[in-house]
Each structure stands twice: as C-alpha cells, then as structure tokens.
C-alpha positions in Angstrom: 125.4 102.2 106.0 128.1 100.4 104.0 127.0 97.8 101.4 123.2 98.6 101.7 123.2 99.4 98.0 124.0 95.9 97.2 121.1 94.2 99.5 118.2 96.3 98.5 116.7 96.4 94.8 113.7 98.0 93.8 111.6 95.5 91.5 108.6 97.0 89.8 105.6 94.7 88.8 103.3 95.0 86.2 99.6 95.3 87.2 98.9 92.7 84.7 101.0 90.1 87.1 97.9 90.2 89.2 99.8 89.1 92.5 97.7 87.8 95.2 99.8 89.6 97.7 99.1 92.7 95.9 95.1 92.0 95.7 95.2 91.2 99.5 97.1 94.6 100.6 94.6 96.7 98.2 91.6 95.1 99.7 92.8 95.9 103.4 94.4 99.3 102.1 91.2 100.8 100.6 88.8 100.7 103.3 91.7 101.9 106.2 92.2 105.0 103.9 88.7 105.5 103.1 88.4 105.8 107.2 90.8 108.0 107.6 89.6 110.5 104.9 86.2 110.3 106.1 85.7 108.6 109.6 82.1 109.7 109.6 81.0 107.8 106.5 79.7 104.1 107.1 82.5 101.5 106.2 81.8 98.1 106.9 84.8 96.7 105.5 86.6 98.9 108.2 84.5 98.0 110.8 85.7 94.0 110.3 89.3 95.0 110.0 89.3 97.3 113.1 88.6 94.2 114.8 91.3 92.3 113.9 94.0 95.1 114.8 96.5 95.0 117.8 95.3 97.1 120.8 96.8 98.9 123.7 95.7 97.6 127.3 93.2 100.4 127.1 91.7 99.4 123.9 93.6 102.0 121.7 93.8 101.0 118.0 95.7 104.2 116.5 99.4 104.1 117.6 99.3 100.3 118.3 97.8 98.3 115.1 97.0 101.3 113.1 100.3 103.3 111.9 99.3 106.4 110.2 102.2 108.2 108.7 102.4 111.8 107.1 
C-alpha cells in the first residue's frame, strides 16, 4: 500500500488530558472485559451494555455486536 505511511500517524495523549472520549471508552470496555474474563460473576454494568449490542436474527450478540479478538 503505497503512501499509507503518510496518512497514518500515531498520536499518544497524556493521561492528564482527561479526554471525554477516553473516559467513555474506559467505562464501556471495563465491564465487557470483566464479563469476558469471569462470565459467572454478577456484572450489572455489562447487563446494561448488553441490551444495547447489535444482535443477529436469532438474538446472538457475540460475533454481531460484540467482537472478541485474540
């Protein structure tokens, strides 16, 4: 892919920036991660988020609204 390196620049932000987008990502990612690591543990935050995930016609979330990569 020629020229790709000219369009992709990695930008690191300090934690002191306190970005609203990063806060939102943390608030969503943590309950999902906790659920994936220990699905039997009660997790009210995940239950709220799960209701908002995209679903297949059969109601399946994983692979549709929740993508888990190794």
